[in-house]
C-alpha positions in Angstrom: 45.8 -46.0 2.3 45.6 -42.9 0.0 43.8 -43.1 -2.8 43.0 -40.5 -6.0 39.9 -42.2 -7.1 37.1 -44.0 -5.0 35.8 -47.3 -5.9 31.7 -47.3 -6.9 30.7 -49.0 -3.6 31.7 -49.5 -0.3 30.5 -51.5 2.8 31.1 -48.5 4.7 31.7 -44.8 4.2 33.2 -42.4 6.9 32.8 -38.9 6.5 35.2 -37.1 8.5 39.0 -38.4 9.1 39.8 -36.2 12.5 39.9 -37.9 15.9 36.7 -39.9 16.1 36.4 -41.1 12.4 39.9 -42.1 12.2 39.9 -43.9 15.4 36.6 -45.6 14.6 38.3 -46.9 11.6 41.3 -48.0 13.1 39.2 -50.3 15.8 37.3 -51.3 12.9 40.2 -52.5 11.0 41.8 -54.2 13.9 38.3 -56.0 14.8 38.4 -57.2 11.4 41.4 -59.3 11.6 41.6 -61.6 8.7 37.8 -61.0 7.8 37.4 -57.9 5.1 35.3 -54.8 4.6 35.3 -52.2 2.1 36.0 -48.8 4.0 36.3 -45.4 2.5 37.4 -42.3 4.8 36.5 -39.0 3.1 38.3 -36.1 5.0 38.0 -32.4 3.9 41.5 -31.2 5.1 44.8 -32.5 4.3 46.5 -33.8 6.9 49.3 -31.3 8.7 47.3 -28.8 7.1 46.7 -24.9 8.6 45.7 -25.6 12.2 43.2 -22.9 11.8 41.4 -25.3 9.3 42.0 -28.2 10.9 40.3 -28.4 13.9 40.5 -32.1 14.8 44.3 -31.8 15.0 45.1 -28.3 15.7 47.4 -26.8 18.4 45.0 -27.9 21.4 45.2 -30.6 23.6 42.8 -33.2 24.6 42.3 -35.2 28.0 42.3 -39.1 27.4 40.4 -40.9 30.2 42.1 -44.3 31.5 39.2 -45.9 29.7 40.2 -44.6 26.4 43.9 -45.6 27.1 42.6 -49.1 26.9 40.4 -48.4 23.3 44.1 -47.2 22.1 45.9 -50.2 23.4 43.6 -52.5 22.1 44.0 -51.4 18.3 47.8 -51.2 19.1 48.2 -47.6 18.8 48.9 -46.4 22.5 52.6 -47.5 22.1 53.1 -45.0 19.5 51.1 -42.2 21.6 52.6 -43.2 24.9 55.9 -41.2 24.3 54.2 -38.1 23.8 51.4 -38.4 26.5 51.7 -36.7 29.7 50.1 -39.0 32.7 47.6 -37.5 35.1 48.5 -38.6 38.5 46.1 -36.6 40.7 43.2 -34.1 40.0 42.5 -31.1 42.3 39.4 -29.6 41.8 38.7 -26.3 43.8 36.1 -23.5 43.8 37.8 -20.1 43.7 37.2 -17.7 46.7 35.3 -20.3 48.5 35.8 -23.3 51.0 35.6 -27.0 49.5 38.3 -28.7 47.7 38.7 -32.4 46.2 41.8 -34.4 45.7 41.4 -37.4 43.5 44.5 -39.4 43.5 45.9 -42.8 41.4 47.2 -44.4 44.2 43.7 -44.2 45.9 42.1 -45.5 42.7 44.4 -48.0 42.5 45.5 -47.2 38.7 48.6 -46.4 37.1 47.2 -43.0 36.1 43.6 -41.3 36.3 44.2 -40.1 32.6 46.4 -38.6 30.2 47.2 -35.2 28.1 48.2 -35.7 24.5 48.3 -32.9 21.9 46.0 -33.0 19.2 48.7 -32.9 16.7 50.5 -35.7 17.9 47.3 -37.8 18.4 46.6 -36.8 14.7 50.1 -38.1 13.2 49.4 -41.7 14.8 46.3 -42.1 13.4 46.8 -40.6 10.2 49.9 -42.7 9.9 47.6 -46.0 10.5 45.1 -45.0 7.7 48.1 -44.5 5.4 49.6 -47.7 6.1 45.9 -49.9 6.0 45.5 -52.2 3.6 41.7 -52.6 4.5 41.2 -48.6 4.4 40.7 -46.0 1.2 41.6 -42.6 2.6 40.4 -40.0 0.1 41.6 -36.3 1.2 41.3 -33.6 0.2 37.4 -34.5 -0.8 34.2 -33.0 0.2 30.3 -34.3 0.0 28.5 -32.1 -2.2 25.3 -34.2 -2.1 24.0 -37.4 -0.2 20.7 -39.2 -0.3 19.2 -42.3 0.8 18.6 -45.4 -1.3 16.7 -48.9 -1.0 20.4 -50.4 0.0 21.8 -47.5 1.8 23.3 -44.3 0.9 24.6 -42.4 -2.0 27.2 -39.8 -2.4 28.4 -37.3 -4.2 32.0 -36.6 -4.1 34.1 -33.6 -5.1 37.5 -34.3 -5.3 40.1 -31.9 -6.9 38.1 -31.3 -10.4 36.5 -34.6 -10.1 32.6 -35.3 -9.3 32.7 -38.7 -8.1 29.3 -40.9 -6.9 29.8 -43.5 -4.3 27.3 -46.0 -2.8 27.7 -47.3 0.6 26.0 -49.9 3.0 26.4 -47.6 6.2 27.2 -44.1 5.9 29.0 -42.9 8.9 29.2 -39.0 9.8 31.9 -38.1 12.3 32.6 -34.7 10.4 32.1 -32.5 13.7 29.2 -30.7 15.5 28.9 -28.1 12.3 28.5 -31.5 9.9 27.5 -30.0 6.3 26.3 -33.5 5.6 24.1 -33.8 8.4 22.4 -30.4 7.8 21.5 -31.8 4.2 19.9 -34.5 5.8 17.9 -32.6 7.8 18.9 -34.0 11.1 17.4 -32.0 13.7 19.4 -30.7 17.0 18.6 -29.9 20.1 21.0 -27.3 21.7 21.2 -25.3 24.8 23.5 -22.0 24.8 25.9 -21.8 27.8 26.6 -17.9 26.9 30.2 -18.9 27.7 33.3 -19.4 25.1 36.5 -21.6 26.0 39.8 -19.9 25.5 42.5 -22.8 25.1 46.3 -22.3 24.8 49.4 -23.9 25.9 51.2 -22.2 28.8 54.6 -22.1 30.4 54.6 -22.4 34.2 57.1 -21.6 37.0 57.2 -24.5 38.6 56.3 -28.3 37.4 53.2 -29.7 37.4 53.9 -32.9 39.1 51.5 -34.5 37.1 48.6 -33.0 38.8 45.4 -31.7 36.9 44.0 -28.9 38.5 40.0 -27.6 37.6 39.3 -24.7 39.2 35.5 -23.4 39.1 34.8 -19.8 38.9 32.1 -17.2 38.5 32.4 -17.7 34.9 32.9 -21.2 34.7 35.8 -24.0 34.9 39.2 -23.2 34.2 41.5 -26.1 33.9 45.3 -26.5 33.6 46.5 -30.1 32.1 50.1 -31.6 32.5 52.1 -31.6 29.4 55.0 -32.9 28.5 58.2 -30.6 29.2 60.0 -29.1 25.9 63.1 -27.6 26.2 63.1 -27.4 30.2 59.8 -25.6 30.1 57.3 -26.4 32.6 54.1 -26.8 30.3 50.3 -27.0 30.7 47.0 -27.1 28.6 44.9 -24.0 29.7 41.2 -24.6 28.8 39.6 -21.4 30.6 35.7 -20.5 30.6 35.0 -17.1 29.8 31.7 -14.9 29.4 30.5 -13.9 26.0 31.9 -10.4 26.9 35.5 -11.4 28.2 36.0 -13.8 25.4 35.9 -10.7 22.9 38.1 -8.8 25.2 40.7 -11.3 26.0 41.1 -13.2 22.3 44.2 -10.9 21.1 45.6 -9.7 24.5 48.2 -12.4 23.9 51.2 -11.7 26.9 48.8 -9.3 28.6 46.4 -11.9 29.3 49.1 -13.4 31.7 48.1 -10.9 34.8 44.4 -11.7 34.1 45.1 -15.7 34.2 47.1 -15.8 37.1 44.6 -13.6 39.3 42.1 -16.2 38.2 44.1 -19.3 38.6 46.5 -18.3 41.7 50.2 -19.2 42.3 49.9 -23.3 42.8 52.4 -23.6 40.0 54.2 -20.2 40.7 54.3 -17.7 38.1 52.7 -18.2 34.5 55.3 -17.3 32.3 54.4 -17.5 28.9 51.0 -18.3 26.8 51.1 -19.7 23.3 48.5 -19.0 20.5 45.2 -19.1 21.8 41.8 -20.3 20.5 38.1 -19.6 21.7 35.2 -21.3 20.9 31.4 -20.5 21.7 30.3 -23.2 24.1 27.0 -25.4 23.8 25.2 -28.6 24.7 24.0 -29.9 21.4 22.7 -33.4 20.8 21.3 -34.7 17.3 17.9 -36.1 17.7 18.5 -38.7 15.5 21.8 -40.8 15.8 20.5 -43.6 12.9 18.7 -44.0 10.0 18.8 -47.2 7.8 22.1 -46.8 6.0 23.3 -43.7 8.5 24.9 -43.5 11.8 26.3 -40.5 13.9 29.7 -40.4 15.7 31.2 -37.7 17.8 30.3 -34.2 17.8 27.9 -34.5 15.5 25.8 -36.8 17.9 26.8 -35.0 20.6 29.0 -31.8 21.5 29.2 -31.6 25.4 30.7 -28.6 27.5 34.7 -29.1 27.7 34.4 -29.5 31.7 35.8 -32.8 33.1 37.1 -33.8 29.6 34.3 -36.0 28.5 33.2 -35.3 25.0 36.1 -37.2 23.0 36.5 -40.2 25.8 32.7 -40.6 25.4 33.0 -40.6 21.8 35.7 -43.4 21.9 33.4 -45.5 23.9 30.6 -44.9 21.2 33.0 -46.1 18.2 34.0 -49.3 20.4 30.3 -50.4 20.8 29.6 -49.6 17.3 32.3 -51.6 15.8 31.2 -54.1 18.0 28.1 -54.3 16.7 28.8 -54.0 13.2 31.3 -57.2 13.5 28.3 -59.2 15.1 26.5 -58.0 12.3 28.9 -59.1 9.6 29.3 -62.5 11.4 25.2 -62.9 10.9 25.7 -62.1 7.3 23.4 -59.2 8.0 23.7 -55.7 6.0 25.8 -52.7 8.2 22.8 -50.4 7.5 20.0 -52.5 8.6 18.1 -50.4 11.2 17.8 -53.5 13.8 21.6 -53.3 13.7 22.1 -49.8 14.1 19.2 -49.7 16.9 21.4 -52.5 19.0 23.8 -49.6 18.7 21.9 -47.0 20.1 20.3 -49.2 23.0 23.6 -50.1 24.2 24.8 -46.7 24.4 21.9 -44.7 25.0 22.6 -44.8 29.3 26.1 -43.9 28.8 25.4 -41.0 26.7 22.4 -39.7 28.8 24.5 -39.9 32.1 27.6 -38.6 30.6 25.7 -35.6 29.1 23.6 -34.9 32.4 27.0 -35.1 34.4 28.6 -32.3 32.3 25.8 -30.0 31.7 25.0 -30.3 35.4 28.2 -29.5 36.9 28.4 -26.6 34.5 25.3 -25.2 35.7 26.1 -26.0 39.4 29.8 -24.4 39.0 29.1 -21.4 36.6 26.3 -19.9 39.0 26.6 -17.0 41.7 23.3 -18.2 42.9 23.2 -18.4 46.7 21.6 -22.0 46.9 23.8 -23.1 44.3 26.8 -21.7 45.8 26.0 -23.6 48.9 25.1 -26.5 47.6 28.4 -26.9 45.7 30.3 -26.0 48.8 28.5 -29.2 50.8 29.2 -31.3 47.3 32.7 -30.7 47.6 33.2 -31.3 50.6 31.2 -34.4 51.1 33.3 -35.7 48.3 36.7 -35.0 50.0 35.3 -36.7 53.0 33.7 -39.7 51.8 35.6 -42.3 49.8 32.5 -43.8 48.5 31.8 -40.5 46.3 35.2 -40.0 45.6 35.5 -43.4 43.8 32.2 -42.7 41.9 33.5 -39.5 40.8 37.2 -40.6 39.8 35.6 -43.6 37.7 33.2 -40.9 35.6 36.3 -39.2 34.9 38.1 -42.5 34.0 35.3 -43.4 31.6 35.0 -46.4 33.8 31.4 -45.6 35.2 28.8 -48.4 34.5 26.0 -46.0 35.2 
């Protein structure tokens, strides 16, 4: 529920009410059942604010894996999302101008859908509605964390809310405020960063032909170009575009508007006919950025503040939701054992459980990016062989599908 003034102490404070922070809190509330924890969510930007400011719930779209659907079903939010999502029944992967392609479909994998595409604004509406209606979660927005320091019993935060400065103590502070987290910087948490010298251009597009619930991942010499299926509006066939560009191209293309269409058409081809319209474009620099500490006594990191991945294969949010699910389980177990939520032994249980998943997913996206963004002859032949092998061998294809669906165990 929205509050105007926080209490002096909370068992748990979450900084960041975007997709990851809000999803984590909703999952924790569901898992608590009749039990109780005092929970505060701090968000800097009002819901439905200017999309340029609220990056978590802007005009972009997000690919949810089959595993993420199970996450939202488990916390009772899938029914509210289902009408707005567009299911992915097939994924077509190709290498522009070269032999080799892969098709993965739901029938072969024996699932209802390989994944789903949801517009961020709709996901934001559903999550914000749940936070506002919650009887267990205090939601303070807009508010900023002006300072934070470790204490013997957890963390102490100074909050700026309007003209008021407030001090709040917490047993556990969860940071979910994005890859450029100012709180993370205050705490001097170092990051390992590798820049890809690429930018992602993201927009919604209108297509001549219906997408037939197919997601296209097309690799080009500057990186992957994805077109994901969106719900039709007003009879228009819509798709969500994620186009990886070089730094120079990004600078040239940012403000082209409709003049971008022939360039995009040449890159994507005519599988969906002509590309008729392109909406507002967003351009973001891409990098792999990993926090060197995900936990400290009284502190845990979730989402992009913990690991920011390349958008290829849409793994970032889906990994964060798996992290959130495990952290919820660990905290519920701690409460049942009457242990402090911020105790280091508890938080290390979370790290140990998710370490392999995080490492494998990070390497998966990083290796694909490096392999398919290069014109090096050896890498060209390697990806030709790889795509052909995956297409011909069902075992390899299933492994790739399970990774994309968030169901892989390795």
